[in-house]
N, C-alpha and C positions, 0 to 999 in steps of 0.2 A: 434668387428670391427664396425669400424665409420659407418655412416647409407653417409658420403660423400666414400666411399673404395666403397660401395656394390652399389651406383649408377655407377660409376665408371666400375665396375665390370658389372653391368647389361647390361651398353651400348653398352660396348666391347666386350660380348659375343653376342650383339642383333647383331651386324656391323662385327664379326664373323659367324653367322648361316647366314647372308647373303650374305656374302660374297662364302661366299661356296656353297649357291644355286648357286650363278652370277657362278659361278664358273663349276658348276652341265648343266646349260646349255650349256656354250661355250662348255668344252669336253660329252657330251655325246648327247646332240637337233642336237650342231652342229650351236651353233645358233651364228657365229663368228662375225653375223651384230653393237653385241654390242660392240663390243670389239670397245674403241678408235682411230681413228685412219685408219678401215678397207674399205677398198677399194679391191674389189675384183677385179678388173684389173691388182692391182699388185702385189697384194698373188695369188699361183702357185697353190700353196697348204692344197686345206681347211681343213684335214680332219688333219693334220697334226696339222697347225696351230691350231684349236681346242684343240686341246690333248696338245699342247706343252704348249696355253695361260692360258688351262682348269685346267688343271695341277699344271700347276705351284698352282694358286689360289686356288685349292683344296687345298696344303702344306699348305698357307699360310696362307688359315680359322683357318685348326685344328688348327696349332699352334699358332694361335690370342686368337683362344680359346679357346684354356688350360695357356694362361695366364692369360686371364680371371676368371678362377675355382681356380690356383695360390691366387691370389688372397683374393682370397672369403676365401681358405685353410690357408693359408697364410697372412695374412692382414698386416705382419712389414714389405713387399718387395711390396709393393704397385709400390714405383718409380721406384723401376728395374724392376719388370716385364711392367708396363710402359714404360719403355725406350725399354727396352727386341722388347716392343708390333711392336714400331714405330720403330728401326733399322731390326727386321724383315717383317713389309710394305713396308719398301724402297728399300731390299737389291734385297726380291721376287719381288716388280712389276717393281725395273729392272733387275731382271734376263726373268721375262716376256718380260715385251720390247724389253731387245736385243737378246731372242733369237728369237721374232718372223720374224727375216730381214733375219732368209734365210728357209723362205718360201716365201719367194717375187722370184718377177720372175727375 
């Protein structure tokens, strides 16, 4: 495994764990104020919003962490895993952003 792949895996794993931590704060501690664009006057169901966005981010974080581990185990698939990482972040970010609209007034 090259030093570049190892460093990439460590950075990816770090951000995945950070994503899971932020998702935990949103979903279980109900810290919805850290969600971009959150306004308590617009969202009627704070708990539903926290569950939706936090749950989506937890799934995204776990998948991204698995991609980082896969790069360590199978370094020949680094490009594929990083493409999958980017697609996952885009798709789950879109799911979280569009799904939160059902909790608006």
